[in-house]
Every structure is written in structure tokens, then in C-alpha cells.
C-alpha positions as MATLAB code, in Angstrom:
seq = 'MTVIATARVFADRIGRIEVSATMAVAAEAAKLRAQGANLVDFGAGEPHFPTPRHIKDAAISAIEANFTRYTVVPGIPDLRKAIVERHSCDFGSEYSIDEAVFTTGGKQALFNALQILVDHGDEVILPVPYWVSFKDIIQYAGGKVVYLETSEAENFRITADAIERAITPRTKAIILNSPSNPAGSVVSAEDLERIVRVAHERGIYLLLDECYVYLNYAGKPVSGGSFTWAKEHIVILGSLSKTYAMTGWRAGFALAAKPVAANLSKLQSQSTSNATSFVQKAAIAALSGPQECVAEFRAEFIGLRDYMLAALAKIPGVTCTKPEGAFYVYPNISAYLGKGGIRTATELATRLLHQAHVVTVPGEAFGTSEHIRMSYPVTKQNIDEGTRRMGEFLTSLR';
ca = [
       0.000    0.000    0.000;
       1.370    3.382   -0.992;
       1.005    6.208    1.528;
       0.787    9.592   -0.117;
       2.200   12.349    2.065;
       0.202   15.525    2.170;
       1.897   18.890    2.190;
      -0.292   20.066    5.023;
      -1.934   18.121    7.840;
      -3.579   20.798    9.944;
      -5.706   23.741    8.884;
      -4.036   27.118    8.525;
      -6.235   28.627   11.230;
      -4.816   26.428   14.013;
      -1.383   27.792   13.133;
      -2.589   31.325   13.844;
      -2.928   30.670   17.563;
      -0.755   29.534   20.442;
      -1.500   27.640   23.634;
      -2.875   30.042   26.246;
       0.116   31.377   28.183;
      -1.729   31.253   31.496;
      -2.695   27.632   30.893;
       0.902   26.810   29.940;
       2.199   28.366   33.167;
      -0.417   26.455   35.176;
       0.625   23.192   33.527;
       4.319   23.771   34.290;
       3.474   24.667   37.889;
       1.418   21.475   38.210;
       4.443   19.419   37.104;
       6.606   20.996   39.786;
       3.945   20.425   42.454;
       3.784   16.768   41.450;
       7.535   16.603   42.067;
       7.046   17.986   45.576;
       7.855   21.677   45.014;
       6.330   24.143   47.491;
       5.059   26.878   45.178;
       3.656   30.316   45.888;
       1.119   30.757   43.097;
       0.457   34.250   41.752;
      -0.453   32.827   38.349;
      -4.075   31.740   38.633;
      -6.625   34.393   37.700;
      -9.372   33.383   40.072;
     -10.819   34.333   43.454;
      -9.581   32.406   46.476;
     -13.077   32.269   47.993;
     -15.374   29.255   47.806;
     -18.518   29.619   45.724;
     -21.265   31.050   48.007;
     -23.429   28.453   49.702;
     -26.744   29.448   48.120;
     -25.271   29.017   44.637;
     -23.915   25.549   45.422;
     -27.224   24.568   46.997;
     -29.079   25.557   43.817;
     -26.871   23.249   41.753;
     -27.237   20.398   44.226;
     -31.028   20.786   44.222;
     -31.073   20.802   40.424;
     -29.040   17.595   40.265;
     -31.239   15.902   42.854;
     -34.309   16.976   40.876;
     -32.704   15.339   37.804;
     -32.318   18.639   35.967;
     -29.501   17.108   33.951;
     -30.846   16.927   30.401;
     -30.310   19.178   27.403;
     -31.801   22.649   27.453;
     -32.354   25.171   24.688;
     -29.018   26.413   23.358;
     -28.983   29.995   24.713;
     -30.070   28.900   28.177;
     -33.398   28.340   29.889;
     -35.761   31.350   29.820;
     -35.590   31.889   33.596;
     -31.821   32.199   33.393;
     -31.864   34.632   30.499;
     -34.477   36.644   32.397;
     -32.150   36.707   35.433;
     -29.208   37.885   33.276;
     -31.265   40.652   31.703;
     -32.779   41.789   35.009;
     -29.472   41.828   36.889;
     -27.814   43.896   34.157;
     -30.778   46.248   33.914;
     -30.908   46.715   37.690;
     -27.192   47.465   37.979;
     -26.563   49.391   34.766;
     -29.891   50.530   33.312;
     -29.550   48.410   30.162;
     -32.580   47.378   28.102;
     -32.308   43.829   26.796;
     -34.979   41.191   26.216;
     -34.422   37.512   26.985;
     -33.994   36.946   23.230;
     -30.936   39.194   23.424;
     -29.196   37.079   26.085;
     -27.113   33.952   25.464;
     -25.664   31.855   28.289;
     -22.278   30.365   27.436;
     -19.717   27.925   28.773;
     -17.682   30.687   30.396;
     -17.037   34.243   29.280;
     -14.334   33.011   26.904;
     -16.909   31.191   24.783;
     -18.972   34.375   24.555;
     -15.899   36.213   23.254;
     -14.902   33.403   20.891;
     -18.381   33.149   19.406;
     -18.723   36.921   19.029;
     -15.485   37.247   17.088;
     -16.305   34.252   14.892;
     -19.668   35.689   13.813;
     -18.493   39.289   13.347;
     -14.927   39.168   11.978;
     -13.948   38.077    8.482;
     -10.539   37.727    6.854;
      -8.803   41.083    6.718;
     -11.156   42.851    9.117;
      -9.317   44.966   11.650;
      -9.943   44.702   15.383;
      -8.539   47.387   17.666;
      -6.940   45.864   20.750;
      -5.454   48.000   23.547;
      -2.112   46.865   24.998;
      -1.609   45.238   27.461;
      -4.393   42.791   26.662;
      -5.777   39.562   28.070;
      -3.856   36.634   26.576;
      -6.695   35.147   24.513;
      -7.896   38.279   22.693;
      -5.115   38.305   20.087;
      -5.328   34.604   19.294;
      -9.101   34.482   18.965;
      -9.063   37.496   16.622;
      -6.419   35.793   14.490;
      -8.291   32.489   14.540;
     -11.280   34.305   13.052;
      -9.008   35.660   10.307;
      -8.958   39.201   11.605;
      -6.027   41.593   11.749;
      -5.075   42.818   15.208;
      -4.472   46.570   15.421;
      -2.509   47.083   18.614;
      -3.258   50.261   20.532;
      -0.331   51.091   22.775;
      -1.022   52.675   26.162;
       1.298   54.434   28.595;
       2.470   52.900   31.838;
       2.999   56.457   33.134;
      -0.760   56.996   32.666;
      -1.664   53.704   34.343;
      -2.240   52.008   30.947;
      -5.437   54.048   30.598;
      -7.446   53.765   27.375;
      -8.857   57.020   26.012;
     -11.454   57.849   23.397;
      -8.943   60.009   21.502;
      -6.523   57.093   21.143;
      -9.283   54.750   19.993;
     -10.517   57.232   17.408;
      -7.014   57.693   15.968;
      -6.683   53.927   15.487;
      -9.863   53.556   13.422;
      -9.490   52.908    9.680;
     -11.990   52.043    6.929;
     -11.282   48.353    7.662;
     -12.062   48.543   11.388;
     -14.790   46.020   12.166;
     -14.591   45.866   15.956;
     -13.006   47.325   19.079;
     -12.330   45.258   22.191;
     -12.448   46.956   25.564;
     -11.703   45.123   28.808;
     -12.458   47.370   31.771;
     -11.286   46.830   34.448;
      -8.505   45.179   32.517;
      -6.572   41.982   32.842;
      -3.581   42.276   33.394;
      -3.081   45.925   34.420;
      -6.339   46.681   36.234;
      -6.876   49.886   34.248;
     -10.379   51.336   34.016;
     -11.970   53.261   31.142;
     -13.628   56.370   32.563;
     -17.379   56.817   32.134;
     -16.736   59.869   29.930;
     -14.296   58.068   27.646;
     -16.546   55.017   27.456;
     -19.494   57.136   26.306;
     -17.349   58.819   23.659;
     -16.019   55.467   22.428;
     -19.548   54.058   22.268;
     -20.713   57.097   20.286;
     -17.828   56.899   17.797;
     -18.332   53.149   17.281;
     -22.073   53.545   16.847;
     -21.783   56.422   14.384;
     -19.233   54.529   12.269;
     -20.979   51.162   12.382;
     -18.165   49.492   14.331;
     -18.912   46.726   16.829;
     -17.788   47.342   20.381;
     -17.015   44.127   22.262;
     -17.055   44.949   25.959;
     -15.401   42.357   28.177;
     -17.086   43.046   31.527;
     -15.802   40.020   33.420;
     -14.376   42.332   36.116;
     -17.030   45.050   35.954;
     -18.001   44.633   39.622;
     -14.348   44.792   40.677;
     -13.968   48.482   39.839;
     -12.128   50.262   42.667;
     -12.059   53.671   40.973;
     -15.753   54.374   41.448;
     -19.179   53.063   40.537;
     -19.097   50.177   38.036;
     -19.899   51.314   34.493;
     -21.231   49.243   31.588;
     -21.512   50.071   27.925;
     -24.968   48.538   28.117;
     -26.104   51.727   29.827;
     -25.983   53.491   26.466;
     -29.172   51.912   25.179;
     -29.245   54.078   22.033;
     -26.152   52.214   20.775;
     -27.283   48.648   21.506;
     -27.126   47.739   17.817;
     -23.315   47.896   17.867;
     -22.549   46.727   21.417;
     -21.833   43.177   22.551;
     -21.581   42.726   26.318;
     -19.364   39.786   27.297;
     -20.018   38.774   30.884;
     -18.957   36.135   33.347;
     -19.991   34.848   36.742;
     -16.495   33.480   37.385;
     -14.951   36.468   39.119;
     -18.088   38.106   40.496;
     -19.365   35.010   42.314;
     -16.198   32.871   42.629;
     -17.428   30.388   39.997;
     -14.379   29.956   37.741;
     -14.667   26.180   37.409;
     -18.409   26.254   36.789;
     -17.847   27.797   33.330;
     -20.687   30.292   33.452;
     -20.670   33.258   31.077;
     -23.062   35.199   28.906;
     -23.446   37.656   26.072;
     -25.953   40.471   25.738;
     -26.490   41.861   22.250;
     -29.136   43.066   19.816;
     -31.365   40.270   18.475;
     -29.561   39.656   15.144;
     -26.224   39.303   16.936;
     -27.653   37.175   19.746;
     -29.385   34.901   17.241;
     -26.115   34.265   15.422;
     -24.250   33.696   18.688;
     -26.809   31.031   19.532;
     -26.616   29.604   16.000;
     -22.851   29.107   16.267;
     -23.150   27.660   19.756;
     -25.720   25.172   18.477;
     -22.966   23.678   16.330;
     -20.333   23.539   19.083;
     -21.223   22.980   22.740;
     -24.988   23.458   22.422;
     -26.315   24.467   25.854;
     -24.062   25.167   28.816;
     -24.377   22.587   31.615;
     -27.989   22.375   32.718;
     -27.564   22.401   36.494;
     -24.982   25.204   36.226;
     -27.775   27.251   34.683;
     -29.814   26.797   37.864;
     -26.808   27.828   39.951;
     -26.397   30.912   37.766;
     -29.995   31.925   38.442;
     -29.291   31.713   42.167;
     -26.143   33.810   41.730;
     -27.806   36.545   39.702;
     -31.166   36.652   41.484;
     -30.109   35.760   45.015;
     -28.315   37.738   47.750;
     -25.629   40.061   46.375;
     -23.767   40.797   49.615;
     -20.965   38.446   48.568;
     -20.100   40.703   45.620;
     -19.369   43.674   47.878;
     -17.525   41.456   50.365;
     -15.273   40.022   47.655;
     -14.578   43.513   46.315;
     -13.588   44.845   49.738;
     -11.260   41.896   50.318;
      -9.593   42.374   46.931;
      -8.954   46.061   47.603;
      -7.185   45.135   50.843;
      -5.097   42.468   49.125;
      -4.198   44.830   46.286;
      -2.831   47.376   48.715;
      -0.983   44.693   50.664;
       0.600   43.328   47.481;
       1.660   46.796   46.315;
       3.314   47.474   49.683;
       5.156   44.144   49.513;
       6.396   44.792   45.957;
       7.573   48.279   46.941;
      10.151   46.627   49.209;
      11.916   44.993   46.244;
      14.634   47.295   44.852;
      14.147   48.204   41.199;
      10.590   46.864   40.907;
       7.923   49.471   40.139;
       4.183   48.983   39.791;
       1.191   51.080   38.796;
      -1.798   51.018   41.135;
      -4.564   48.872   39.588;
      -8.007   50.468   39.581;
      -9.816   47.152   39.306;
      -9.681   43.381   38.701;
      -7.251   41.428   40.958;
      -3.839   41.589   39.346;
      -0.718   43.694   39.677;
       1.541   44.221   36.677;
       4.981   45.132   38.036;
       7.748   46.450   35.818;
      10.841   44.247   36.194;
      12.976   45.872   33.493;
      15.676   46.761   36.041;
      16.588   43.060   36.141;
      16.574   42.317   32.420;
      20.144   41.789   31.269;
      21.224   40.436   34.651;
      22.024   36.798   35.361;
      21.707   35.969   31.676;
      17.997   36.950   31.719;
      16.991   38.775   28.554;
      13.184   38.678   28.595;
      10.268   38.716   30.996;
       9.519   35.157   29.892;
      12.992   34.029   30.928;
      12.643   35.867   34.226;
       9.255   34.275   34.979;
      10.657   30.849   34.088;
      13.617   31.292   36.419;
      11.331   32.603   39.187;
       9.245   29.462   38.842;
      12.047   26.924   38.756;
      14.510   28.567   41.143;
      12.354   30.559   43.576;
       9.173   28.488   43.157;
       7.064   31.589   42.573;
       4.403   31.376   39.838;
       3.879   34.461   37.645;
       2.884   35.062   34.024;
       5.342   36.879   31.709;
       4.369   40.178   30.119;
       4.976   38.959   26.575;
       1.707   37.026   26.894;
      -0.067   40.367   27.341;
       1.819   42.311   24.692;
       4.554   43.978   26.777;
       8.163   42.954   27.379;
       9.077   44.507   30.731;
       6.420   43.160   33.085;
       5.064   40.100   34.824;
       1.482   39.559   35.953;
       0.792   38.552   39.527;
      -2.657   37.557   40.776;
      -3.259   38.561   44.390;
      -6.332   36.577   45.564;
      -4.168   34.606   47.987;
      -3.467   34.821   51.710;
      -1.345   37.672   53.061;
       1.083   35.026   54.266;
       1.520   33.870   50.669;
       2.047   37.451   49.526;
       4.742   37.878   52.171;
       6.462   34.616   51.313;
       6.150   34.973   47.543;
       7.480   38.527   47.412;
      10.279   37.599   49.842;
      11.383   34.790   47.520;
      11.011   37.045   44.509;
      13.065   39.804   46.117;
      15.854   37.434   47.142;
      15.995   35.925   43.675;
      16.024   39.242   41.824;
      18.577   40.950   44.025;
      20.912   37.937   43.707;
      21.147   38.419   39.938;
      24.429   39.802   38.679;
];
């Protein structure tokens, strides 16, 4: 039998993306743990709290009631009603249940949105630094990433003027993540309104990643959904992961005008179909139940942010902007590049992991070369120990 070799085995589109950097770091850390290493983990982007009791109880009750079959693709009507009502209550948005789609995590909402909106050659404006998956998912869809540089001196803030300057005739979409991962920067209410207006007037889709919207420490949380006159060009990408400590539940959603929502659901019908049925019941409990946990989580994160910043300030040569939201710090470690044979932030993060047993994510994954990302939902004892190890390692470099 003659085997004919093909010039290409895998589709071109899989070559446009890389393995998620945060997942790669987590996998390497898991290997070291299995070998007995005592790690201090600042890599994982998730709350350190357990999921609130009433949410877990709702899932348990659903399982015991045998609510374990398929549901309609965009989620059961009661869940979509809860999504719409929570967003309307908190932000004054005006969506119907037909404009809500429940997804297997916020990442699926983003992935689906880019797949249905972006064609080959379409430009998508992406502020830097950016969450690791934005670039790859744009490229997987065939889009061209237009990087919008921000200034560390201005706390990586995104402005309407900068967005407007980046728009070209080929701009199809703009991605805004506020508060942002990794830098914790927040788009002001004034700039957000101007960006929404510009996008709406030019027929550009605005994809608003609001996974950290309730973790805004600069003031009252703001959503683009508040600008109801622009709903036609806005896609809200939401998640319950950070707000309710539900990262492993994979519970996200999208809110968009009916034609967009219908196509999001259409694509999902050919991939995962519905998100897990009993998770949908838990999501209803999260969105419609007591909200005290949201404020409690936020207050705890503010305290941990300040504690982490104080600990980093003790390390010579390390500087860090003050995050206005989310739960990450993004320290500048450029003072140590070129020492000890370390040339890049990736090399520094790798050495930190293997030699100091401190888990971080290198800035190259987020589009910058002089930073590392550190997640601070950990105990204060871990912050003390992790920054002590980090300081000893860095200052030993020659």
C-alpha cells in the first residue's frame, strides 16, 4: 500500500494561535507540584473564595431533581431573564431575553462573538496590554489585530482620543476590557461614552469584556450597556467566574441586539450546544439571590491589592502602577533584564518558577516585554512569602 504524504496536515487557522500562556504556566506549575515543590502561586486568575453556599445549593437541588438533560441552546428562559434583570438593575440596560445567550464561560462568549463578526482582513482594535486570549481568537477568526499602545505612566489608561485615531476604513470591531486583565486599568465613564458614540456612528462593533465590571475600585461600576441608544453595535461579554467565585463552573453570557444574539446562539448550536444544565440553575441563584458576597469580595480584593503593592515596593528596582480594578498587579521588572543571563520577561518568569518556586505570568503574553502579571487573591502570608522569595531571587542576579 502506498502512503501519499500531504503537504499540510492541519488547517491554517490552528497555526494562527498559540496555547494560552496562562494555561501553559499552570501546567508547568502542576508538574513541579507533582515533584514535591512548594510553590507560591500568583499565576491563577481566580478568586480564592469558595462559591457562596446558596449558589452551590441551587446546583445540588437541580441535580437531585434530575435537571440534567439538554436545554435550549442559549439557556433556559428563567436564566436569560435573570441575566437581563441583573444587568438592567445594575446598569440601566434594556435587553430582552432573546438578546441574552448563556455560554460555557465568558471566553466562549468572546470566541463566538469574534467568529460571527470578523472576516478575513477585518481589523480589530486591541489596547495593549491585553488579556492573553484576545489576540489569538481574533487571528483564529481571520482578523487583523491593530494594537493600541497605552502608557504605563498613565496607568495604561485607554482614552477615546486614542481609539478614534486607530480607526481605519477596515475597522470592524473594538475590544475593551475594563477593568482590565492584566493591568487593572479602568476606562472612565466619559471616555466610554465617547467610544460608544464613535463606534455607533461609524458602524463598528464594540465588544465589551465586563468580566471584572463589579471589581472596579475607581468608582461606581460602568457598563456600555447603559448606552441603550447604541445597543445595535454593542456586545456585552459577561462572566460569573470572578463576580461570584465560579471559575470552574464555566458560566458566562453575552448580551447583544437580536440579530447578533441569534447568530451567537446559532454558532453555539454547532459547538457545545447548551451550557451545563444544572450550572444554569446555579447561575440563576447567583444573579437573582443575595448580592452581599459581591461587595464582600470587592472589599477583600482592595485590601489584598494594597498589601501586594506594599510588599512589591520593598523589592529594589521593581515598580508597579496602582490597579483600579480586577485582581492583578503588573509590576515592571525591566531593572533586572540583562542580569544573570535573563533577557526577557519570559525568561525571568521561568527562572522565578524553577529557582524561587514563585508562579507568575510573563508580560509577553499580554503584549509587553518589561512586566510580569501577579494575581493577588491569595493569603497575606503567601504574599509575604512569595514577594520575599522574589526579592531574594532578583537581588541575587548579577
